N, C-alpha and C positions, 0 to 999 in steps of 0.2 A: 504493500500500500504506500509506504513512504517513498519508494522508488518511483511509483506511478505519479504521485503528487509532485515529486521533484521534476520529472520530465514535463508534466503539464505546466508547472510554474516557469520552467525555462522557456517554453514556447510562449507563454503569456508575457514574460518579460521582453522577449524579442518583439512580440506583437505590440507591447506597450510603448516601446521606444521607436519602432520602425514604421508604424502605420498610422500615425496621427495625421489628421487632415485639418487644414485651416477651416475656420468657420465660414459656411456658405449659407445663403438664403435658399432654403429648400422649398421649391414650389410644386413638389410632386404629391402633396396631400390630396386624398380623395376619400369618397364614401364608397361603401360596398353594400349593395342591397341584401345579398345573401348572408354576409358576415357583418351585419350592422346592428345586432342586438345590443352590443356594447362595444364602443370603440375608444381605445385609450391611445392618445398621441403623446409620446414622451419627446417633447420638442427639443430640437438641437438649437440651443440658444447660447452657445459658447460658455463663458464663465458665469453660469447662472442656472436657474431651475424653473421649469414651467411644464405642467402636464395638463393636457386638455382631454376631458372625458365627455363623450357624446352618448347619451342614453337612447334607447330605442324610440322614445317619444320625440326625440329631437332636442330635448333639454340639454343644457351645457353646464358642466362644472369645470372651472379653471383652478388648478391648484398651483399657486404661486405664479409670478409674472415675469421672472427674469430681471436682468439689469435694465436700467434706463439708458438705452442707446437707440438711435434711429433704426439700425439694422434689426434689433430685437423687436422694437415697436412695430415696424413694418411687417415682420414675420408673424407676430401675434395677431395683427389685424387680418392678415391673409388667412391664417389658420382658423380664426373665428369665423371669417366669412364663408370658408368651405364647410365648416362643421355646423354652423347654426345661425349665421347672419349677425345681427346687432345685439343680441340678448345674451347675457351671462346669468344663468339662473342661480348658480352658486359660485361665489368667488372665495376660495379658501386661501387664507394668508397664514402660512404655518408659523411664522415668527418674524419679528422686524429686522430682517437682514436684507440689505439692498440687493444682493444677488437673487433674492427670492421675491421681494416686493417693490422693486424699482419702478415698475410701470403702473402702480396703483392709481396715481393721479390721472395719467393718460386714460386708463380704462374707465374711471369714474366720469371723466369728462366726455368720452366718445362712445360709450356703450351703455346699454340699458342693463345695469347691474341690479338684480332682484334681491339678492341676499349676500351678506358677507359673513364668513365663518372664520373666527380667529381666536387665539388665546387671550385672556384678559390679563395682560402683564404690564399695562401702561402705568399702573401705580408704582411699579418697581423701576421705571425707566427714567434715568436722569440725563440721558444723552439727547441733545437738542434734535438730532436727526430723527430719533425714534419718537420723541414727543410730537414732531411734525407729522410723522406717519399716522399716529393715533388721532391727532387733531384732524387730519384729512378724512379719515373714515368716520369719525364721530360726527363731523359736520356735514357729511355727504347727504344725509337724509335717507340713506339706504338702511333697510332692516339689518341688524347685526345680531348674530347668534354667537355669544361668547362660549367657547368650548366648555361644557360642564357635564359630559357623560351622555348627552343626548345623541340619539342615532336617527338615521333617515332611511327612507325607502323610495326608490324611483324606478318604475318599470321592472319590478322583481330584482332590482339591485339594492342590496343592503349596504349602507356605508356608515362609518362612525369615525370619530376623531379621538385618538388615544392620548390621554393626559398622562405624562410620565409620573407626576408626583401627587395627583389628586387635587381636588378643587381648592382646599384650604390653602395649600402651598402656592398655587398659581394666583389665587385671588387675594393674597395677603395685602392688607392695607398698609403698606410701608410708604411713608412720605418720600417723594423723589429725592429730596436733599439728604435723606438718611439712608438711601438705598446702599446696601453692601455689595451690590452686583457690579461687575465690570462688563464691558461690551462682549467679551468672550463667553460670559456665563449664559448669554441668551440662547445658545444652542441647547442648554439644559431644559429650556421651556418649549422647544420646538415640538409641534404637534405632528404625530404620525397619522396617516390616513389608511383605514382598512376598508376594503370593498370586497363584496362577494356577489357573484352573479352566475347563475346556472352552474353552480358547483365549483366555479373557478374563483380563487381567492388571491387578493393583492394586498401587499403592505408597502406603502410609500413612506419612507422614513425621514424625508426632509433633511434637516441638519441635526437630527437627534445625536446627542453626545453619548459617550460610553456610559456615563452615570444614568442618563435617561433610559438607555437600552437595558441596563441592568434592572432598573425599576420596572420597566415594561415586562421584562422576563419574569421577575418575581411576582408582579401583579397577575400575570397570566397563570403562572404555575400554582399560586396560592388560591385561585378562584375569585380574586377581587373583581376581575372583569365580569364574572357571572353575576355578581351583586350589582355592579354599575350598569351594565348593558343588557343583562338578561342571560339566563343559562345557555351556554354554548353558542351565543351570538357571535362571539369572536373566537376563531380557532386559528392560532398561529402555527400549528404543527404542519410541516410538509407543505409550505406555501407554494402556490403556483408561480407567482410573479413578485419579486422583491426588488423594489427600487432602493438602491444602496444609499446609506446616509452620508452626508458630508462630501458628496462628489467622489466617493471612493476613498475617503480618508482612513488611514490606519488608526487614528485616534478614536474612531467610532467603528461601527460594524463589528461589535465585540463577539467573541467566540460563544459566549453564553446565549445570546440571542440567535446567532446564526445556527447553532446546533439545535435550537428549537425549530427554527424555520426550515432548515434543510432545503433551501429554495431550489425549485426545478429550473427557474430562469431568473437571472439577476440583470438588472438594468442600471447603468451608471450614467448620470448626467454630468458631463465633464467637458471643459474646454480644451481644445487642442493646444499642445505645447505650453501648458499652464506652468507657472513658476513653482508650484508645489509637487510637480511630477505625479499628479493623480491620474488614474487610481494607483494607490500604493501597492507594491508587491506583497507586503505583509497582509493587506486586506484581501487581495486575490487568493492568497494562500489559505486564509480562513474560509473563504467561500468554497474552495475546492475540497478542503477537509470536511466541511459540513455536508457536502454532497459532491462526490467525485464526478457525477454526471451533469452538474450544473452547466447551463448554457449562459454565456456572458455576452451582453450587448452594451455598447458604449456609444454615446452620441458623438464623441470625437472621431470615432472610426466608422460607425454605422450611419451617422446622420440621425434624423428623426426616426424613432422606433415606434411602430404602430402595432398594437395588439387588437385583434378583432375577434369577437365571439358571435357565433350564430345562435339560433333559438334552441339548439340541442346542447349548447355548452361547448361545442368544439371551438378550438382556438387556432388562429394562425398569426404568425409574427412576420411583419414586413419591415425592411429597412430602406432608407432612401439612398443608400450607397450600396451598389451591387458589385 
């Protein structure tokens, strides 16, 4: 087993350094009538994160928005026009990191956003940029669901937002000037998204830190999620699609969580030639150890990654780079 893992990792390392592509505006997005029961576009947005979900009804969920740049803004507009026009039914903002929420202002001004879903951590935020982010959404007039253990259903798709530490910790009323948190700590509050449709299960981990992941693992194993969301509503074992945390960072994607997930497919949103050399080899190693048959997809190599489900729950994966 160790020899097999070593060979696989050697190939992954060569792949990691040799096949990175520059960021390109991908105009190949499309709909598929047969495989259109649920469509998930893991958008290639360079150094950032944005995932577009289209339900069978045509309703749209956008999870994070990427960085604020004209290229990414144009791409988001294009993707949304293909998937559903001018309406965003659910705008999920995982945490106030500008690689994830950089286009909030643009979207609020140019699209019909029906609902915002985000963690309530603004009382802990002493950074001016983050205060501006919360001021923007609070003054938008859009309905806001602060993550509190509530779950949702849309066209037989169940989805919920996983709180790493529980409501009391996230909603703590700490005055901004007394906040003990640094900018780096906000990954501890990043919200993970869980979806299940036609028997296929997804976990999108945003920028969850190792500490968050360990708490998620413990909460799942101890049955806390059964109390919060309902018995067996969230099943993290042998997940079908795992979107890696932190753009493939070795500081997250911890072994404890990965060994529970044992993901069949791993997706990494990462920019080409990024200064942190992500995804990290150590992280790829953990993935392979958790499931030696895992299929790994990366936006810096594969472009936008599209997962389509049909009404029978069959899945197909497409990449925009062939």
